[in-house]
C-alpha positions as CSV (number, residue, x, y, z in Angstrom):
1,M,96.6,151.9,105.9
2,K,100.4,152.1,105.3
3,E,100.0,154.3,102.2
4,I,97.6,156.6,104.0
5,R,100.0,156.8,106.9
6,I,102.9,157.8,104.6
7,G,101.1,159.9,102.0
8,G,98.2,161.3,104.0
9,P,94.4,160.7,103.9
10,I,93.7,162.3,100.5
11,R,94.5,159.5,98.0
12,G,94.2,161.1,94.5
13,N,96.4,158.4,93.1
14,W,93.9,155.7,93.9
15,P,91.4,155.1,91.0
16,N,88.4,154.4,93.3
17,Y,89.1,157.1,95.9
18,G,86.6,159.8,96.7
19,K,86.3,162.6,99.3
20,L,83.0,162.7,101.2
21,T,81.6,165.6,103.2
22,G,83.6,167.1,106.0
23,N,86.8,165.2,106.9
24,R,85.6,161.8,105.6
25,H,87.1,159.8,102.7
26,H,86.3,156.5,101.0
27,C,87.7,154.0,98.5
28,H,86.1,151.1,96.7
29,L,88.6,148.3,97.4
30,K,87.0,145.6,95.2
31,K,84.3,146.1,92.6
32,G,81.7,143.6,91.6
33,K,79.1,141.8,93.8
34,P,79.7,142.4,96.6
35,T,81.6,145.7,96.4
36,Y,84.0,146.3,99.3
37,V,84.7,149.8,100.5
38,A,86.8,151.5,103.2
39,L,85.9,154.7,105.0
40,W,88.3,156.9,107.0
41,T,88.3,160.2,108.8
42,E,91.1,162.7,109.4
43,D,91.8,165.1,112.2
44,K,94.1,167.8,110.8
45,E,95.0,169.3,114.1
46,T,96.5,166.2,115.6
47,I,97.3,164.4,112.3
48,I,95.2,161.3,113.1
49,V,93.6,159.1,110.5
50,E,91.0,156.6,111.7
51,I,89.7,153.7,109.6
52,I,86.0,153.7,110.5
53,Y,84.7,150.9,108.2
54,A,85.9,148.2,105.9
55,G,83.4,145.9,104.4
56,T,80.6,145.5,101.8
57,H,79.3,148.6,100.1
58,E,75.7,147.8,101.0
59,K,76.4,148.2,104.8
60,A,78.8,151.2,104.5
61,P,77.8,154.1,106.8
62,Y,77.9,156.9,104.3
């Protein structure tokens, strides 16, 4: 969260980061079984980033 706050929601320097459709982003935090992922959205008009999910990949709301 701190790195997103400082550098913005687009994390091209993270090896497991990916942009999803619209204003959504995700990153695989821990690979293996289970895989953990975080999802976040951005609102460019008000510069708000909201973490919407952090947990196992199987339950991620893609």
